[in-house]
N, C-alpha and C positions, 0 to 999 in steps of 0.2 A: 457724446454731447447731447444735452437735452434741450429740445425746443418746445416750449408751452406757449400757446397762443392765448393772450387775454383779449382786451378790447382791441388792441392792435400791436401790442409790444411782445417781442420775442426775445428770450434770454439765450445767449450763446455760450456762456462760460462763467466760472467763478464759484466760490463757495460760501460768500457771505450771506447773511440774512437779508432778504430783500425789502421787508417792510412795505408790502403793497405792490411790489414789482410785478408779480404774477397775479392773474385772476383765477377764478375757479374753473376756467374752461379745461377740458380734458387735454392730455398730451396727445399730439398727432405726429405722424411720421413725416420726415423731411420731404418725401415724394408727394405728400398731400399739399405741401406748401404751394406748388405751382398750380394747383387746381383749387382756387379760392371759392367756396361755396357761401351760402348765406349763413351758415353757422358762425362765420367770423364777422364781427361788428366793425365797420369802417367809419372814418371820418372823425374820430376823437382826436383832438390835438395832442401832440406829444407833451407840450407844457402842462396841459391839464392833467394828464395821467401821472406826471411826475411832480405834481404840486407838493407831495409829502417829502420830497427829497431836496428841499432848499438848503438844508444843512450840509449836504454833500455836493461836491464839485461835479457838475454835469456839463459836458461839453459835447457839441455836435460838430466835429472838426471839419470834415469835407463832406458836404451834403452831396451824396451820391444818388441820384434818382435812377432807378433801374425799371425798365419797362418789362413786365411779365406778359409776353404776348399782347402787348398794348392793352391789357385788361387791368392791371394793377400797378402801382408805384410803390417803390420801397425807398427807405432812408436808412443810412447807417447811423447808429447811436453809439457814443463812446462815453462812459462815465468813469471818472477817476476819483479814487478816495485813498485815505491813509489808514493803515491798520498797524497794530502794535507788533513789535517783534517779540520774542520770548523774553528777552531782557527787559523790554518796556512793560510787558505784562507782570513781570515780577515786581518792578518798581511801582506800577500803579497799585499793586496790593500792599507791598510793604513800605513804600516810600522811597525817595531817591537816596542814593548812597551818601550825598552830602548832609542830608537830614538825619540818616541813621547814625552817621558819625558824630553830628552835633549832639544828639540825644545821648550818645554813649559817654559824652564828656560830662563831668559833674557840674552842676549849676554853680557850686562854690568850690574854690580850689582847683586842683589840677590832677591830671593822671599821667603816668609815664606813657610813653609811645608804645613800649612793648606791651604794656597791659591793655592799652586800647586796642592793639592789633588782635590780641587774643579774644576780645569780645565781639569781633566783627568778621565777616566773611573776607578772605584775602582779596578778592576782586572789589568788594564794596569798600574795604579800607583804603586800597589804592586810588580808586575813583574818588571816594569821599574826601581824602586828604587834599587832592588836587582841587576839587570844586569848592570845598569849604574854605581852603586858603585863599582861592581866587575871590570868593564872595566876602572875605574878611570876617567870617563868623568865628574863627578860632585862631589862637596863636599857637604856631607849630614850632616845636623844638624837641629837646628830650622830654620835656614836660608839655602836655597839651592842655590849654585852658580856653574857656569861652571868652570872646571879646563882646558878644551881645547875648541878651538873655532870652530873646524870642526870635524864631525864624519862621518864614512862611514856605511851605513846600510847593513851589510854583510848577516844578517838573512834574510831581504827582497829579496836580490839578490839571495841567495840560494833557497828560496821558489819559486821564479819565474822561476829558472832554473828546478826545479822539475816540476812545473806546465807546462813547455814547452817540458818536456821529455828529458832533458839532463842529462847525467850521473854525479854523484857526487862521491867524494872519500869517503873512509870508515870513516874517521874522521868527514867529514862533514855530512854524514848520521847519525853517532852516536850522534852528537850534536844536530840535529834536532829531532831525535827520542827521546832523553832524555828529550826534552821540549814538547814532544807529539805533535809536529806540522805536522809530516808525519806518515803514517802507510803503511805496505807493502800490495801490492794487487797481487794475483796470477792468472794467466790465464793458463788454461789447454786446450790442443787440441791433436790431433793426425794426422799423415800423413798417407796416404794410397797410395801404389804403387803396380805395377803388380808383382805377384809372379812367381815362376819358372814354374807353370802349369796354368798360366792365360788362361781363355777361356771365350768368351762372353756368353757361354750357360753352365748352370749348368749340371754336369754329376755325378750321384751318384756312389761312389766307392763301389766295391764289398768287402765283408768281408770274405767270404768263397767260395771256389771252390767246386761246387755241382755236383752231378751226371748228372743233367740236362745240365749243362754247357758242360760237356764232351760229352754228346750224341749229342747235338745240334751243337757243334763246335764253340759256340760264345765265349769260353774261351779266344780265341786268341785276342779278342778285348776289353776284360774287363780291366777295371782299378782297381787294388786291393788296398785297404787301407793299408798303412804301418803299421807295428807292432811298437808298443811303448814298447821296451824292458825295459825301466826305469819306466814304470807305476807300481803302487802298485796293488796287487790283492784285490779282495773283502775281507773284514775282516771276519775272521772265526766267525760264530755265535754259536760256541759250549759252553758248560758250563765252569764255572771257579770254582776252588776250594778256599773255604775260607781259610785264614791263619791258623785258628784253626784245620781245617781238614788236612792241610799239616803237621803241627807239630805233630798232633795226629798219622798220618801214620808213621812218622819217629820214634816216641816213641814206636809205636806198633812193628815196625821192630827190634828195639833194644831189646825189651823184648823177641821177638821170637828168636833172635840170642843168648840170654842167657838161652834158653831152657825153657821158660815159656809158658804156654797155657792161652788163654783168658776165662774169666768167662762170662756166659750169663747175661747181665745187662739190660734186656728189661722190667724190672719192675720199673717203676718210683713210683708206690704206694706201700708202705710197711705197715706191722702192726708195732705198737710200740714194739711189742714183739721181732721181728727180728732186728729192727733198734736200740733198746736200751737194752731191758731185757736180750736177749741172749748174749749181750756183757758185762754183769755184770755192767751195768749202772743203778744206782739206780733211783727209780721213782721220787724222790724229786730233781733230778739233774736239775739245771737251763736250761740246753739245751732242756729239755722236756717241757718247758713253751710255751704258744701259741705266745709269742712275739719272740720266736727264731725258731719255727717250724710251717709249714703249715699243719694243721689238716683238714681232709676231712669232709664235712657235709653229703655227700651221695655217696657211703655207709660209714657210720661213723665208723663201726666196722668190723673186720675180721670174717669169718665164721669158718675157719678151722685152728687149730694148733695141733701139736703133743702133745697129753695129757701127756704121760709119761715123755716127755722132759720138758714140762711146769712145771710139778711138781718138777722135779729136780732143775730147774732154780729158782722156788719159794723157795724151801728150802735153796739153797745156798744164796739167797738174804736175807732171814730172820734169819737163824741160822748159815749159813756158812757151811763149809765141805771142804774136800781136803786140809786140812791144814789152812783154813781160818775161821775167826769168823764171815764173813758176814757183813751185815749192820745194823742188829737188828731193822727192822722196819716191819710193817705189808704190805706184797706185795699184791696188788690188781689186780685181773684178768681183770676187766673192764678197768683198765688203759692200761694193756698190749694189749687189744683188739682194741684199737683206731688205725684207719688208717690215715696215713700221706704221704706226699710227702718226700721220703727218704732224709735224711740230709747228708748221706755219703754212699759210695759204700761198706763200711765194712758190711753193712746189707747183701750184696751178699755174701760176704766172710763167714759170719756166716752160711748162708744157704749151701754153698759148703763144709764147714768143717763138718756140720752135716751129709751131704750126704756121705762124705768120712768116717765118723765114722761107718756108716751102712754096709760098705763092708770090706773085708780083706784089712788091711792097706797097702798103697803103697805111697812112697815118692811123693809129687807133688809140682809144681811150678805154681802158678796162678797169673794172673794180670787182671786188668780191667781199662778202660778209659771211663768214661761216665758222664752224667749230674747228679747233686744233686742239692737240693733246701733248702735255709734258709731264715728265715724271717729277712733280714738285711735291714738297710737304704741304698738306692742306692746313691753312690757317684762316684768319678773318679777311685776309685780302688776297689769297691765292687758292686756286683750285687746280686739279690735275688736268682739267679741260676748261677751255674758255673760247670766246669768239674773237676772231681777228678781223679787222677792217683794213682793206688794202686797196690802193689806187695805183694804177700804172698808166703812164702817158708815154706813148711811142710816136716820135716825130722823125721824119726825114729831114736832115740837114743838108741842104744843097751848098756845095762849094763852087768856086768859080771853075767852070769847065773850059770855056774858051773866051778869050778877049773880053772878058767882063760884060757880057751881054745882059745878064741879070744876076742878081744875087739874092739870096734869103738867109736871114739870120737863123742860126741854129739854136738849139736848147742849150742853155747854161744853168749854172746854179741859181742865178737870178730868176730864171723862168720857174725853177722848182719853188723857190721862196714865194714868188707871186701866186702861183697856184695854191700853195698852202695858206696864204692869207685869204684867198678867195674862199676856199673850202671851210676853214675854221671859222671865218666870220659868219658863215651861214649856220654855224653851231652856237653862235653867240659868244665866240671867243675873239675878241678884236685885238687884244694885246698879246703879241707872240715874241718870243726869243729863240735863237738857235744857237746850238752849242756843237762844236765839232765833236764827231764820234767815230768809232771804227765798226765796220761790218764787213765780212769776208767778201761779199758780192756787190758792195757799193762803194764807190770812190768818186767824188768826196761823199761823206755821210754827216747827217746832222740829227741831233736830239731836238725835239720840239718842246718848248716850254710855253705855257700860258699863265697869265696871272689870274689867280683865284680870288675873287672879291671876298668869299665866305672865309677862306683860310687866311687871307691877307698875305699870301706869298705866292712865288712862281712854282708851278706844278708841272712835271713832265707829263705830256699828253700824247707823244708818239715819237716815231723814228723815221727818218727819211734818207734819201741819197740818190745818186745816179748809178745805174747797173754798170759794172766794170766791163771793159772790152774783152777780158778773158772769159766772160760769161756769155756775151752776145755774139762774138764773132765765130766761135765754134759752131753755133747754131746755123750760121749761114746768112746772117743779116748783114747788109751792107755796112761798109765802114763809116759811112756818114749818118748812121742811125743812132741816136742817143735815146736812152729810156731813163725817165725819172720816176721815182716810186716813193711811197710812204705808207705807213701803217700805224694803227692804234687799236686797243681793245674795245670791245663793246660793253663789258660789264662795268668797268670803272666809270664812265660817263653816266651809265644807268644808275649807279649807286649814288652819284652826286645829285643827279636830277630828282631821284625819289628819296633822298635822305636815308639811305641804307648804309650802315657802317660796317656790316659783316656780310661778306659775299655769300656765305652759306644760307643767309636768309633770302637771297635773290635766287640762288640756283642750287639745285640738288634736292635730296629727300627730305631735308628739314624746312622746306618752304611752307610757310603758312597759306593755306588755300584762300584765307580772307584777303591776303595781299593780292591775289590773282583776281578776286572778284571785285575789290574796291581799290582801284588805283587810278589816278587821274590820267588824262590824255597826255601824250608827249607833245611838247610845243617846240621841238627843235625845228628850225627852218621856217617857223610861222611867225610873221611880223605882225 
């Protein structure tokens, strides 16, 4: 790219003749542009220098004034003009196709169409027939004859005007452009002129007033760099919270507000005993197959289990007890010893309830939010790992002990429904419905549905129930203790809140880091 400095105009590109665009000043290097010397003449107006270009379209689109060290100002210049295409140049020299066809037709009489075609170029003949017929200059048929005696070649005249640099009207430009006879050509340049602090010698501006400046006294002559109060600061390079962590934090706060305490959930690996058997889930249950659960190869089995408790669990599975008939099958210890990646955090609940049974009983409220693993096919709504939210409420139910001195009402299904309404209302879900369901370790059990205003329908949001006596009594809990529980996932509420329709865009290796850096706060539980 060549930059030649004239009075103050610089050429940035193009191949057309400039007709006064450049002056006789020598060509200088781009690096010299920033060090403006007295060899350049400043102050001439752009309009004055471009007076000879009235016939061409000159535009100064966005006036961008650029400060060169506060010594010079620059302005972008954009000049648009029209040039002839190859076809346009040919017609400017030989005449338009319609005129060439008109002249090939005899003034008197007619000529066959085949003979006329032999006298003209095929492209000229095709275009000429169309345009001449449109202008009603000739009568087209097997024989071609003139309808007028004289015509004016306006197309050639317009092409010559463009070639000579004359301006045309919008309609004339449009007609030539439609026939692809002209194309636009853009010239770009910029003007440079003295700035408010122009000086032939560059002087570095100071950015700070130092102790040395004060001691030496040279601060009086320093030129300080101006502050740009509109400049943005450096982007903060701190960490960013994932949307799942934001929703998790709000859910945790809601549980704490309701008086719950968090269970330790740092065991991803569990034994089949705590994950299934302690929950009164039979060993033939489909969820315990390898196509639904991830079993460990090493270590494949657990080493320690509470033997007396294992024996009670075995007995209630095989022959029942505590008012239950059991499942009536042969319970196998080797099946219970298998290690796996926990399929639900209810395994943690079973451990906590067993620990609670070993102490003098006190009512407790527990919750957990952590990761669980299931062997599922990955699609837009399912992953092999996800987060489960679980709440457990343990209350001692007093029965009449003697002569009705005092009584306290115990937990019922109505209490569970009331707690669920309280919990989900804090999530912004006020419309709830409940549907009977089956779970191996809860009876009665309910699926929880909430009305989704966006979808316009009822959507399942969780599962709930009351833990069975077959699960609680072998642990050693008193018979008058009832436990209500419910659970839901963390991913699906997060997807709804953040408008994500594919779970793989929220969790996993395909997550866009931009989502992590730019996502709004979670407003769950915030009124």
